[in-house]
C-alpha positions as CSV (number, residue, x, y, z in Angstrom):
1,M,-7.2,52.5,-28.0
2,T,-9.2,48.8,-28.6
3,V,-6.9,46.8,-31.2
4,R,-3.6,46.8,-29.9
5,P,-1.0,45.1,-31.8
6,A,2.4,43.4,-30.1
7,W,5.4,44.8,-31.8
8,L,4.0,46.1,-35.1
9,L,3.8,50.0,-34.2
10,P,6.8,51.7,-35.9
11,K,7.2,54.3,-33.0
12,G,7.0,51.5,-30.2
13,Q,4.1,50.4,-28.0
14,T,2.6,51.3,-24.8
15,R,3.1,49.0,-21.9
16,E,-0.6,48.1,-21.8
17,D,-0.2,47.3,-25.3
18,T,2.9,44.5,-24.6
19,R,0.7,43.1,-21.4
20,L,-2.7,42.5,-23.7
21,A,-1.1,41.2,-27.0
22,P,-0.3,37.6,-26.3
23,V,3.4,37.8,-26.5
24,G,4.3,35.6,-23.2
25,T,4.0,32.4,-21.8
26,W,-0.1,32.6,-20.9
27,S,-2.9,30.5,-20.3
28,P,-6.0,32.1,-20.8
29,E,-8.7,32.3,-18.3
30,D,-11.5,34.0,-20.6
31,E,-11.7,36.2,-23.7
32,I,-8.8,38.7,-22.6
33,R,-7.5,38.1,-19.2
34,T,-4.8,35.3,-18.3
35,R,-4.6,32.7,-15.8
36,D,-1.9,34.2,-13.5
37,G,0.8,31.7,-12.0
38,V,4.5,30.7,-12.0
39,I,5.6,29.0,-15.1
40,P,7.1,25.9,-14.4
41,G,10.9,24.8,-14.8
42,G,13.0,23.6,-11.6
43,T,11.7,24.8,-8.5
44,P,10.6,28.5,-8.8
45,F,10.3,30.5,-5.9
46,A,11.1,28.0,-3.2
47,A,10.8,28.8,0.2
48,T,14.0,28.0,2.5
49,G,14.1,29.4,6.2
50,A,16.9,32.1,6.9
51,G,16.9,33.0,10.0
52,A,14.4,32.7,13.3
53,M,11.7,34.9,11.6
54,S,13.2,35.4,8.1
55,L,12.3,33.5,4.9
56,Q,14.3,33.3,1.5
57,V,12.2,33.1,-1.2
58,G,14.2,31.7,-4.6
59,V,14.3,33.0,-8.4
60,G,11.4,32.5,-10.3
61,R,9.1,33.7,-13.2
62,A,5.6,33.8,-13.0
63,A,2.6,36.1,-14.8
64,V,0.5,38.2,-12.7
65,Q,-2.9,39.8,-13.9
66,G,-3.8,42.7,-13.0
67,T,-7.3,44.0,-13.9
68,T,-8.8,43.1,-17.4
69,A,-7.9,46.6,-18.3
70,Q,-4.4,46.4,-17.2
71,G,-3.6,42.8,-18.9
72,A,-0.9,40.7,-17.5
73,Y,2.5,41.6,-16.2
74,P,5.4,39.1,-16.7
75,V,7.9,39.2,-13.7
76,A,11.1,37.9,-13.1
77,V,13.1,37.1,-10.0
78,D,16.7,36.4,-10.8
79,A,18.2,36.9,-7.2
80,P,16.7,35.2,-3.9
81,E,15.3,37.9,-2.1
82,T,14.5,37.4,1.8
83,V,11.1,38.8,3.9
84,T,11.1,39.1,7.6
85,F,7.8,38.6,9.6
86,T,7.0,40.5,12.8
87,D,6.5,38.8,16.2
88,G,3.7,36.4,16.5
89,A,0.7,37.9,18.7
90,A,0.5,37.4,22.4
91,Q,-2.6,35.1,22.6
92,F,-3.4,33.3,18.9
93,A,-1.6,32.6,15.9
94,R,-1.9,33.9,12.8
95,I,-1.1,33.4,9.3
96,D,0.7,35.7,6.9
97,S,1.2,35.1,3.0
98,V,4.3,35.7,1.2
99,I,3.3,37.3,-2.5
100,L,4.3,38.4,-5.6
101,R,3.1,41.6,-6.2
102,V,3.2,44.2,-9.3
103,Y,2.6,48.1,-8.3
104,D,1.7,50.0,-11.3
105,G,1.2,53.5,-10.7
106,L,-1.2,54.1,-13.8
107,F,-3.8,51.7,-12.5
108,D,-3.4,51.7,-8.4
109,Q,-2.7,54.4,-6.0
110,N,0.7,53.8,-5.1
111,E,2.4,55.9,-7.6
112,N,5.2,53.1,-8.0
113,T,6.0,51.2,-10.9
114,L,7.7,47.7,-9.5
115,A,7.1,44.4,-8.9
116,R,8.3,42.8,-5.7
117,I,8.1,39.8,-3.0
118,E,6.1,40.7,0.1
119,I,4.5,39.7,3.3
120,V,0.2,40.0,3.3
121,E,-0.2,40.0,7.4
122,G,-3.1,37.7,8.5
123,E,-5.2,38.4,11.7
124,A,-4.4,36.8,15.1
125,T,-7.3,34.6,15.7
126,A,-8.4,31.4,17.2
127,T,-9.0,29.9,14.0
128,P,-6.4,31.5,11.7
129,T,-7.4,31.6,7.9
130,A,-5.1,33.4,4.9
131,P,-5.8,37.1,4.5
132,A,-7.1,38.6,1.2
133,L,-4.6,39.7,-1.0
134,P,-4.4,43.2,-2.5
135,A,-5.2,43.6,-6.3
136,C,-2.4,42.8,-8.7
137,S,-0.8,40.0,-6.5
138,L,0.4,36.2,-6.7
139,R,0.2,34.2,-3.6
140,L,3.5,32.0,-3.2
141,W,3.1,30.8,0.5
142,D,1.1,30.7,3.5
143,V,3.2,30.8,6.8
144,T,1.6,30.1,10.3
145,V,2.9,32.3,13.0
146,P,2.9,31.3,16.4
147,A,1.4,33.0,19.2
148,G,4.4,34.9,20.9
149,A,7.1,33.7,18.2
150,S,10.1,36.0,18.1
151,A,13.6,35.4,17.5
152,G,14.6,35.6,21.2
153,V,12.4,32.6,21.6
154,G,13.3,30.6,18.6
155,G,11.2,31.8,16.3
156,I,9.2,30.0,13.3
157,D,9.5,26.1,12.8
158,W,9.9,26.5,8.9
159,S,9.5,22.4,9.1
160,S,6.0,22.7,9.7
161,A,5.2,26.6,9.4
162,L,5.3,26.5,5.5
163,A,2.4,25.7,3.3
164,D,2.9,25.8,-0.3
165,R,0.4,28.2,-3.2
166,R,2.6,28.4,-5.7
167,R,-0.7,27.9,-8.5
168,Y,1.3,27.7,-12.2
169,T,0.5,28.4,-15.5
170,A,1.7,27.2,-19.0
171,A,1.3,28.4,-22.6
172,V,-2.2,27.6,-24.9
173,G,-2.4,24.3,-25.5
174,G,0.2,23.1,-22.3
175,I,-0.9,20.6,-19.5
176,I,-1.0,23.2,-16.3
177,P,1.2,21.1,-13.6
178,Q,0.0,20.5,-10.7
179,G,0.3,23.2,-8.0
180,W,-1.8,24.3,-5.0
181,G,-5.7,25.1,-5.3
182,L,-7.1,22.6,-8.5
183,N,-10.9,24.4,-7.6
184,F,-10.6,26.7,-10.6
185,D,-13.0,26.1,-14.1
186,G,-11.4,25.7,-17.4
187,A,-11.2,28.4,-19.8
188,Y,-11.8,26.4,-23.3
189,D,-13.2,23.3,-24.5
190,G,-10.0,21.1,-24.8
191,Q,-7.8,22.2,-22.0
192,Y,-6.1,20.0,-19.9
193,R,-4.5,20.0,-16.6
194,D,-2.3,17.9,-14.2
195,A,-4.8,17.1,-11.2
196,D,-2.7,15.0,-8.9
197,G,-0.9,12.7,-11.3
198,A,-4.2,12.4,-13.6
199,L,-4.8,14.2,-16.9
200,E,-8.1,16.0,-17.1
201,R,-10.0,17.9,-19.7
202,W,-12.1,20.5,-19.7
203,N,-15.3,19.8,-21.0
204,A,-16.9,23.3,-21.7
205,T,-20.4,22.0,-22.6
206,G,-20.7,20.1,-19.3
207,A,-18.7,22.8,-17.4
208,Q,-16.5,20.6,-15.7
209,W,-13.1,18.9,-15.4
210,E,-13.2,14.9,-16.9
211,T,-10.4,12.6,-16.5
212,Y,-9.1,11.9,-20.2
213,R,-9.1,8.8,-21.7
214,P,-7.6,8.3,-24.9
215,P,-9.3,7.3,-27.7
216,E,-9.2,3.2,-27.7
217,R,-7.3,1.6,-30.9
218,A,-9.5,-0.3,-33.3
219,A,-10.3,-4.2,-32.4
220,E,-8.0,-6.5,-34.6
221,T,-9.5,-9.8,-35.0
222,I,-8.4,-12.9,-36.4
223,S,-10.2,-16.2,-37.2
224,G,-7.1,-18.5,-38.2
225,G,-3.5,-19.1,-38.2
226,L,-3.5,-21.8,-35.5
227,T,-2.0,-24.8,-35.5
228,T,-4.2,-27.7,-34.2
229,A,-2.6,-30.7,-31.8
230,S,-2.8,-34.2,-33.7
231,G,-5.8,-35.7,-32.2
232,W,-8.0,-32.5,-32.7
233,S,-9.9,-30.9,-35.0
234,L,-10.9,-27.6,-34.8
235,S,-14.5,-26.5,-35.1
236,S,-14.1,-22.8,-35.1
237,F,-11.6,-20.2,-33.7
238,A,-11.6,-16.3,-33.2
239,A,-9.4,-13.9,-31.3
240,R,-10.0,-10.1,-30.6
241,R,-7.5,-8.0,-29.2
242,R,-7.8,-4.1,-28.2
243,N,-5.3,-2.0,-26.4
244,G,-3.4,-5.0,-25.4
245,V,-6.4,-7.2,-24.2
246,V,-7.1,-10.5,-25.9
247,Q,-9.8,-12.6,-25.6
248,V,-9.6,-16.2,-27.5
249,L,-12.4,-18.5,-28.2
250,G,-12.0,-22.1,-30.0
251,N,-14.0,-25.1,-30.2
252,W,-12.2,-28.3,-30.8
253,A,-13.6,-31.8,-31.4
254,R,-11.6,-35.5,-30.4
255,T,-10.4,-37.3,-33.3
256,G,-8.6,-40.3,-31.9
257,A,-9.4,-42.6,-29.4
258,N,-12.1,-41.7,-26.5
259,L,-10.7,-40.9,-22.9
260,L,-13.3,-43.1,-21.2
261,A,-10.5,-45.4,-19.8
262,S,-9.6,-42.3,-16.8
263,P,-11.1,-39.9,-15.5
264,N,-7.7,-38.3,-14.5
265,L,-6.2,-36.6,-17.9
266,P,-2.6,-36.1,-18.4
267,D,-1.6,-32.7,-20.3
268,T,-2.8,-33.1,-23.3
269,L,-1.9,-30.5,-25.8
270,V,-4.8,-29.0,-27.9
271,A,-3.3,-26.1,-30.6
272,T,-0.8,-23.3,-30.8
273,L,-1.6,-19.7,-30.9
274,P,0.1,-17.7,-33.7
275,T,2.6,-15.7,-32.6
276,G,1.7,-12.1,-31.7
277,W,-1.2,-13.8,-30.2
278,R,0.4,-14.8,-27.4
279,P,0.8,-14.1,-23.6
280,V,3.7,-12.8,-21.9
281,L,3.2,-15.4,-19.1
282,L,1.5,-18.3,-18.5
283,V,-2.2,-17.8,-18.4
284,E,-5.1,-20.2,-16.8
285,A,-8.2,-20.6,-19.3
286,T,-11.3,-22.5,-18.8
287,A,-12.4,-25.4,-20.7
288,A,-16.0,-27.1,-21.2
289,N,-18.0,-29.1,-23.5
290,G,-21.5,-29.2,-21.5
291,Y,-20.5,-32.5,-19.6
292,G,-17.6,-31.7,-17.7
293,S,-15.3,-28.6,-16.8
294,G,-11.7,-28.1,-16.7
295,A,-8.3,-26.2,-16.8
296,C,-6.2,-25.2,-19.7
297,A,-3.0,-23.4,-19.4
298,I,-1.6,-21.1,-22.7
299,G,1.9,-20.5,-22.4
300,G,4.4,-17.5,-23.6
301,D,5.3,-20.1,-26.7
302,G,1.3,-20.1,-27.3
303,L,0.9,-23.7,-26.3
304,V,-2.7,-24.7,-25.1
305,T,-2.7,-27.6,-23.0
306,L,-5.6,-29.1,-21.5
307,R,-4.2,-30.3,-18.1
308,T,-7.0,-30.7,-15.6
309,W,-10.4,-31.9,-16.5
310,A,-13.8,-33.1,-14.1
311,G,-16.0,-35.2,-15.8
312,G,-19.8,-35.3,-14.9
313,G,-23.5,-35.1,-16.1
314,P,-26.7,-36.3,-15.0
315,D,-26.0,-39.7,-16.2
316,R,-22.3,-39.9,-16.8
317,N,-19.7,-41.0,-14.8
318,D,-16.2,-40.3,-16.4
319,N,-14.3,-37.4,-18.0
320,A,-16.6,-36.6,-20.9
321,L,-14.4,-36.1,-23.6
322,E,-14.8,-39.0,-25.9
323,K,-14.8,-38.8,-29.7
324,G,-16.7,-36.3,-31.4
325,T,-17.9,-33.7,-27.8
326,N,-17.1,-30.4,-28.5
327,L,-14.7,-28.5,-26.3
328,R,-14.6,-25.1,-25.7
329,I,-11.4,-23.0,-24.5
330,S,-11.9,-19.5,-23.8
331,A,-9.3,-17.1,-22.5
332,T,-8.8,-13.3,-21.8
333,F,-5.2,-12.3,-21.1
334,V,-2.6,-9.0,-21.0
335,Q,0.2,-8.6,-23.6
Protein backbone atom coordinates (compact mmCIF):
# COMPACT_ATOMS: atom_id res chain seq x y z
CA MET A 1 0.00 0.00 0.00
CA THR A 2 1.48 3.34 -1.01
CA VAL A 3 -1.16 5.76 0.24
CA ARG A 4 -1.61 5.38 4.00
CA PRO A 5 -4.38 7.46 5.56
CA ALA A 6 -4.41 7.78 9.33
CA TRP A 7 -7.57 7.21 11.37
CA LEU A 8 -9.70 6.80 8.23
CA LEU A 9 -10.14 3.15 7.37
CA PRO A 10 -13.31 1.70 9.00
CA LYS A 11 -11.54 -1.57 9.82
CA GLY A 12 -8.58 0.11 11.42
CA GLN A 13 -5.06 0.74 10.20
CA THR A 14 -1.74 -0.99 10.26
CA ARG A 15 1.11 0.00 12.53
CA GLU A 16 2.97 1.27 9.45
CA ASP A 17 0.00 3.50 8.60
CA THR A 18 0.19 5.08 12.04
CA ARG A 19 3.94 5.64 11.95
CA LEU A 20 4.13 6.99 8.40
CA ALA A 21 1.15 9.33 8.50
CA PRO A 22 1.77 12.71 10.20
CA VAL A 23 -0.07 12.13 13.47
CA GLY A 24 2.60 13.07 16.02
CA THR A 25 5.16 15.67 17.01
CA TRP A 26 7.26 15.28 13.88
CA SER A 27 9.81 17.53 12.26
CA PRO A 28 10.61 16.38 8.73
CA GLU A 29 14.04 15.15 7.67
CA ASP A 30 13.07 14.75 4.02
CA GLU A 31 9.87 14.10 2.07
CA ILE A 32 8.82 11.15 4.25
CA ARG A 33 11.42 10.57 6.96
CA THR A 34 11.14 12.12 10.41
CA ARG A 35 13.90 13.86 12.33
CA ASP A 36 14.15 11.60 15.33
CA GLY A 37 14.95 13.04 18.70
CA VAL A 38 13.79 13.83 22.19
CA ILE A 39 10.56 15.79 22.58
CA PRO A 40 11.31 18.80 24.83
CA GLY A 41 9.49 19.47 28.06
CA GLY A 42 11.08 19.46 31.50
CA THR A 43 14.30 17.42 31.52
CA PRO A 44 13.52 14.32 29.45
CA PHE A 45 15.71 11.24 29.88
CA ALA A 46 17.80 12.90 32.61
CA ALA A 47 20.73 10.72 33.74
CA THR A 48 21.63 10.19 37.40
CA GLY A 49 24.18 7.87 38.94
CA ALA A 50 22.33 5.05 40.70
CA GLY A 51 25.31 3.04 41.91
CA ALA A 52 28.98 2.44 41.27
CA MET A 53 28.31 0.99 37.81
CA SER A 54 24.61 1.80 37.37
CA LEU A 55 22.87 4.76 35.75
CA GLN A 56 19.26 5.79 36.08
CA VAL A 57 17.57 7.34 33.03
CA GLY A 58 14.49 9.42 33.76
CA VAL A 59 11.15 9.66 32.02
CA GLY A 60 10.70 11.24 28.64
CA ARG A 61 9.23 11.01 25.17
CA ALA A 62 10.95 10.66 21.81
CA ALA A 63 10.54 9.83 18.16
CA VAL A 64 12.80 7.09 16.79
CA GLN A 65 13.13 6.82 13.01
CA GLY A 66 13.58 3.40 11.49
CA THR A 67 14.20 2.77 7.82
CA THR A 68 12.23 4.86 5.36
CA ALA A 69 9.84 1.94 4.89
CA GLN A 70 9.34 1.58 8.65
CA GLY A 71 8.50 5.14 9.48
CA ALA A 72 9.02 6.76 12.87
CA TYR A 73 8.15 5.24 16.23
CA PRO A 74 6.70 7.39 19.02
CA VAL A 75 8.09 6.19 22.35
CA ALA A 76 7.29 7.19 25.92
CA VAL A 77 9.25 6.14 29.02
CA ASP A 78 6.85 6.68 31.92
CA ALA A 79 9.04 5.46 34.79
CA PRO A 80 12.82 5.72 35.38
CA GLU A 81 14.95 2.93 33.92
CA THR A 82 18.26 1.72 35.39
CA VAL A 83 21.06 0.24 33.28
CA THR A 84 24.28 -1.36 34.54
CA PHE A 85 27.67 -1.16 32.83
CA THR A 86 30.16 -3.99 32.62
CA ASP A 87 33.51 -3.53 34.35
CA GLY A 88 36.19 -1.49 32.65
CA ALA A 89 38.85 -3.15 30.49
CA ALA A 90 42.23 -3.84 32.05
CA GLN A 91 44.34 -1.41 29.99
CA PHE A 92 42.23 1.18 28.22
CA ALA A 93 39.06 3.19 28.80
CA ARG A 94 36.03 2.80 26.56
CA ILE A 95 32.95 4.85 25.71
CA ASP A 96 29.55 3.19 26.02
CA SER A 97 26.33 4.71 24.69
CA VAL A 98 22.99 4.69 26.46
CA ILE A 99 20.30 4.49 23.81
CA LEU A 100 16.57 4.30 23.27
CA ARG A 101 16.00 1.37 20.92
CA VAL A 102 12.94 0.04 19.10
CA TYR A 103 12.63 -3.64 18.13
CA ASP A 104 10.16 -4.55 15.39
CA GLY A 105 10.13 -8.16 14.25
CA LEU A 106 8.50 -7.19 10.96
CA PHE A 107 11.67 -5.33 9.96
CA ASP A 108 14.56 -6.77 11.97
CA GLN A 109 15.80 -10.20 13.01
CA ASN A 110 14.94 -9.98 16.71
CA GLU A 111 11.34 -11.18 16.47
CA ASN A 112 10.37 -8.72 19.19
CA THR A 113 7.95 -5.84 19.29
CA LEU A 114 9.15 -3.54 22.06
CA ALA A 115 11.21 -0.48 22.96
CA ARG A 116 13.74 -0.20 25.77
CA ILE A 117 16.65 1.73 27.23
CA GLU A 118 19.90 -0.19 26.76
CA ILE A 119 23.68 0.11 26.54
CA VAL A 120 25.81 -0.27 23.44
CA GLU A 121 29.35 -1.05 24.58
CA GLY A 122 32.27 0.67 22.88
CA GLU A 123 35.74 -0.64 22.21
CA ALA A 124 38.50 -0.10 24.78
CA THR A 125 41.38 1.67 23.05
CA ALA A 126 44.04 4.27 23.76
CA THR A 127 41.72 6.87 22.14
CA PRO A 128 38.20 5.51 22.63
CA THR A 129 35.27 6.70 20.54
CA ALA A 130 31.54 6.22 20.89
CA PRO A 131 30.22 3.05 19.23
CA ALA A 132 28.10 2.91 16.10
CA LEU A 133 24.44 2.40 16.91
CA PRO A 134 22.10 -0.34 15.75
CA ALA A 135 19.25 0.53 13.44
CA CYS A 136 16.15 2.20 14.82
CA SER A 137 17.80 3.68 17.92
CA LEU A 138 18.45 7.09 19.41
CA ARG A 139 21.60 8.00 21.37
CA LEU A 140 20.87 9.67 24.72
CA TRP A 141 24.14 9.62 26.69
CA ASP A 142 27.78 8.60 26.22
CA VAL A 143 29.54 7.25 29.28
CA THR A 144 33.32 6.96 29.65
CA VAL A 145 34.16 3.74 31.51
CA PRO A 146 37.73 4.01 32.86
CA ALA A 147 40.17 1.15 32.62
CA GLY A 148 39.74 -1.18 35.58
CA ALA A 149 36.49 0.43 36.75
CA SER A 150 34.29 -1.83 38.86
CA ALA A 151 32.00 -1.65 41.84
CA GLY A 152 34.81 -2.94 44.06
CA VAL A 153 37.15 -0.02 43.29
CA GLY A 154 34.67 2.85 43.28
CA GLY A 155 33.09 2.38 39.90
CA ILE A 156 32.40 5.25 37.49
CA ASP A 157 32.75 8.91 38.44
CA TRP A 158 29.37 10.14 37.24
CA SER A 159 30.34 13.80 37.65
CA SER A 160 32.83 13.53 34.78
CA ALA A 161 31.88 10.39 32.86
CA LEU A 162 28.58 11.55 31.38
CA ALA A 163 28.35 13.27 27.98
CA ASP A 164 24.91 14.53 26.98
CA ARG A 165 23.96 13.25 23.53
CA ARG A 166 20.26 14.08 23.56
CA ARG A 167 19.16 15.81 20.41
CA TYR A 168 15.71 17.33 20.14
CA THR A 169 12.88 17.48 17.69
CA ALA A 170 9.76 19.62 17.41
CA ALA A 171 6.54 19.87 15.47
CA VAL A 172 6.60 21.10 11.89
CA GLY A 173 7.12 24.86 12.00
CA GLY A 174 8.44 24.70 15.54
CA ILE A 175 11.93 25.75 16.57
CA ILE A 176 14.18 22.77 17.23
CA PRO A 177 15.73 23.34 20.69
CA GLN A 178 19.45 23.40 21.38
CA GLY A 179 20.81 19.91 21.99
CA TRP A 180 23.79 17.76 21.15
CA GLY A 181 24.87 17.79 17.53
CA LEU A 182 24.16 20.95 15.55
CA ASN A 183 25.81 19.58 12.44
CA PHE A 184 22.68 18.64 10.52
CA ASP A 185 21.00 20.00 7.42
CA GLY A 186 17.55 21.52 7.44
CA ALA A 187 14.71 19.84 5.59
CA TYR A 188 12.84 22.78 4.09
CA ASP A 189 13.24 26.45 3.34
CA GLY A 190 12.25 28.46 6.39
CA GLN A 191 12.95 25.82 9.07
CA TYR A 192 14.26 27.26 12.34
CA ARG A 193 16.57 25.99 15.06
CA ASP A 194 18.12 27.25 18.28
CA ALA A 195 21.90 27.30 17.75
CA ASP A 196 23.50 27.91 21.13
CA GLY A 197 21.13 30.76 21.89
CA ALA A 198 20.99 32.20 18.37
CA LEU A 199 18.00 31.67 16.10
CA GLU A 200 18.96 30.23 12.72
CA ARG A 201 16.92 29.77 9.55
CA TRP A 202 17.54 27.11 6.88
CA ASN A 203 18.24 28.58 3.45
CA ALA A 204 17.37 25.77 1.06
CA THR A 205 18.80 27.59 -1.96
CA GLY A 206 22.16 28.10 -0.29
CA ALA A 207 21.93 24.77 1.61
CA GLN A 208 23.04 26.38 4.86
CA TRP A 209 21.82 27.64 8.21
CA GLU A 210 21.81 31.43 8.51
CA THR A 211 21.46 33.61 11.57
CA TYR A 212 17.91 34.92 11.59
CA ARG A 213 17.48 38.66 11.50
CA PRO A 214 13.96 40.03 11.80
CA PRO A 215 12.85 42.40 9.05
CA GLU A 216 13.75 46.00 9.74
CA ARG A 217 10.96 48.40 10.46
CA ALA A 218 10.31 51.16 7.99
CA ALA A 219 12.18 54.31 8.95
CA GLU A 220 10.20 57.18 10.49
CA THR A 221 11.24 60.74 9.72
CA ILE A 222 10.28 64.21 10.91
CA SER A 223 11.42 67.66 9.79
CA GLY A 224 9.83 69.78 12.45
CA GLY A 225 8.08 69.71 15.78
CA LEU A 226 10.98 70.98 17.88
CA THR A 227 11.23 74.25 19.77
CA THR A 228 14.10 76.64 18.98
CA ALA A 229 15.50 78.62 21.90
CA SER A 230 15.56 82.41 22.06
CA GLY A 231 18.57 83.89 20.30
CA TRP A 232 18.63 81.25 17.57
CA SER A 233 16.82 80.73 14.28
CA LEU A 234 16.27 77.32 12.73
CA SER A 235 17.72 76.84 9.25
CA SER A 236 16.89 73.16 8.80
CA PHE A 237 16.09 70.11 10.91
CA ALA A 238 15.56 66.40 10.23
CA ALA A 239 15.31 63.34 12.44
CA ARG A 240 15.16 59.71 11.37
CA ARG A 241 14.33 56.63 13.46
CA ARG A 242 14.58 52.93 12.66
CA ASN A 243 14.58 50.00 15.10
CA GLY A 244 15.01 52.34 18.05
CA VAL A 245 18.04 54.17 16.63
CA VAL A 246 17.52 57.92 16.21
CA GLN A 247 19.62 60.21 14.01
CA VAL A 248 19.24 63.96 14.43
CA LEU A 249 20.71 66.70 12.25
CA GLY A 250 19.93 70.39 12.70
CA ASN A 251 21.28 73.77 11.55
CA TRP A 252 20.77 76.94 13.56
CA ALA A 253 22.00 80.52 13.17
CA ARG A 254 22.71 82.93 16.03
CA THR A 255 20.28 85.88 15.96
CA GLY A 256 21.28 87.88 19.04
CA ALA A 257 24.51 89.56 20.00
CA ASN A 258 27.61 87.77 18.79
CA LEU A 259 29.76 85.74 21.13
CA LEU A 260 33.12 87.19 20.21
CA ALA A 261 33.68 88.63 23.65
CA SER A 262 34.82 85.40 25.27
CA PRO A 263 36.23 82.15 23.90
CA ASN A 264 34.73 80.31 26.88
CA LEU A 265 31.01 79.89 26.33
CA PRO A 266 28.52 79.23 29.11
CA ASP A 267 25.98 76.43 28.59
CA THR A 268 23.74 77.73 25.83
CA LEU A 269 20.31 76.26 25.08
CA VAL A 270 19.74 75.86 21.34
CA ALA A 271 16.51 73.86 20.99
CA THR A 272 14.21 71.23 22.50
CA LEU A 273 13.51 67.97 20.66
CA PRO A 274 9.89 66.83 20.38
CA THR A 275 8.44 64.13 22.61
CA GLY A 276 9.13 60.65 21.26
CA TRP A 277 12.41 61.71 19.69
CA ARG A 278 14.46 62.08 22.85
CA PRO A 279 17.16 59.81 24.33
CA VAL A 280 16.56 57.87 27.52
CA LEU A 281 19.87 59.06 29.01
CA LEU A 282 22.04 62.10 28.40
CA VAL A 283 23.77 61.95 25.01
CA GLU A 284 26.90 63.82 23.88
CA ALA A 285 26.47 65.21 20.36
CA THR A 286 28.85 67.07 18.07
CA ALA A 287 28.58 70.69 16.99
CA ALA A 288 30.49 72.54 14.27
CA ASN A 289 30.19 75.58 12.03
CA GLY A 290 33.21 75.43 9.74
CA TYR A 291 35.35 77.62 11.98
CA GLY A 292 35.20 75.83 15.30
CA SER A 293 33.78 72.72 16.94
CA GLY A 294 32.29 71.76 20.24
CA ALA A 295 30.09 69.41 22.24
CA CYS A 296 26.38 69.48 22.69
CA ALA A 297 24.37 67.72 25.41
CA ILE A 298 20.96 66.22 24.59
CA GLY A 299 19.06 65.19 27.70
CA GLY A 300 16.11 62.92 28.30
CA ASP A 301 14.02 66.06 28.53
CA GLY A 302 14.95 66.87 24.92
CA LEU A 303 17.03 69.96 25.78
CA VAL A 304 19.81 70.52 23.21
CA THR A 305 22.51 72.52 25.02
CA LEU A 306 25.76 73.75 23.53
CA ARG A 307 28.18 73.40 26.42
CA THR A 308 31.75 73.49 25.12
CA TRP A 309 33.24 75.28 22.16
CA ALA A 310 36.70 75.55 20.59
CA GLY A 311 37.17 78.48 18.24
CA GLY A 312 39.69 78.41 15.48
CA GLY A 313 40.37 78.82 11.83
CA PRO A 314 43.34 80.13 9.88
CA ASP A 315 42.60 83.78 10.63
CA ARG A 316 40.42 83.67 13.73
CA ASN A 317 41.29 83.66 17.40
CA ASP A 318 37.83 83.54 18.89
CA ASN A 319 34.88 81.21 19.34
CA ALA A 320 33.61 81.70 15.76
CA LEU A 321 29.95 81.73 16.71
CA GLU A 322 29.11 85.27 15.72
CA LYS A 323 25.76 86.39 14.49
CA GLY A 324 24.58 84.67 11.31
CA THR A 325 27.13 81.82 11.44
CA ASN A 326 25.43 78.48 10.83
CA LEU A 327 25.79 75.96 13.67
CA ARG A 328 25.31 72.28 12.79
CA ILE A 329 24.49 69.76 15.52
CA SER A 330 24.34 66.03 14.79
CA ALA A 331 23.64 63.08 17.08
CA THR A 332 22.87 59.36 16.94
CA PHE A 333 21.40 57.57 19.93
CA VAL A 334 19.40 54.50 20.91
CA GLN A 335 16.04 54.97 22.57
